[in-house]
N, C-alpha and C positions, 0 to 999 in steps of 0.2 A: 851032649844035648840034654837039656832039661825037659821035663814033661811039658812045661809052658811053651817051649819053642817047637815041639813036635806038632805036626799037622795031622789032624784026624782024617780018616778015610772019607768021611762024608762031607768034609769041608771043600767047597769049590775053589778052584784056582782061577784067579782073574788075570788074564793076560791081554795082550794087544788086540787079538781078534775078538775076544769077548767084549772088550771095551768098544771096539769099532761096531760090533753088532748092536750093543746097547745104544750107541749114539745114533745109528741108522734107524733103529726102532723108534727112538724118541723123535727123530726128525719126521718119521711117518705120521706119528700121532699129532705133531704140531703143524703138519702141512709144509714142512721145509725139506722134503725129501729130494726134489730136483736140485736144489742148491747143494745139499750134502753129497749127492751123487756126483755132481760136477766137481766139487772139491776133492772127493775121493779119487776120481779119475785123474785130475791134474796132479795130485800128490803122488799117485802111483807112477805117472809118467816121469815126474821129477826124480822119484826114487830109483827108477831104472836107467836114468841117464848116466853115461860115463862121466867120471870126475872132470875130465878136460872140458866136455860140453857144458857141464853144470857150472864150472867157473866162468865160461864164456857167457852163459845165460845171466848169471848174477852180475857180472861186469856190465853187460848190456843194460840190465835193469837199472843199475846205478848211473850209467851214462844218460839214460832217459830221464831219470830223476834230476840229474845235474843240469839238464837243458832248460830247467825252470818251466817245464811243461805244466800247464795248469789243469790238465785233464784229471789228474789225481785229486786235486782240490775240489774240482767240480763234482767228481764222482763221490767223494766223501760227503759233500754237502747234500747231494741227492740221496745218498744212503741214509744220512742222518734225518732228512726230512721224511723219507719213506718210513723209517723206523718210528718217528714221532707220530705220524698220522696213523700208522698201523696200530701202535700201542694205544692211542686214544680210541680208535675204533674197537679194539679188543676190550678195553675197560668198559666202554658203553655196552658192549654185547654181554659181558659178564654181569654187569649190574642189572641189565634187563632180564637175563636168565635167573639171577638170584631173586629178583622181585617176583618173577613168575612162580618160583619155587615156594616163596613165602605165601603167595596168594592161594596156592593149592592146599596148604596145610590148615 
């Protein structure tokens, strides 16, 4: 090993749980913690499933998608519209806060 590849004792190791912690902290700051918590719970449930049950779940999800169910399309349009209006609201709020900051100086 060369000295360039050696890890110093003060250097922090970033692993899965550190990454998960950072994502959850960022979701708290942005107000998206409930969605991140639900996603974490669902992913942990999927992670713990036996392989046979997981293959049945994936097969069932594909069967539902093949039935030409329009629920997914409607849900994606609703999410897109919600994101659009939320982003527009956030931009207005940020612009208002920035104009108030400029007015104070």
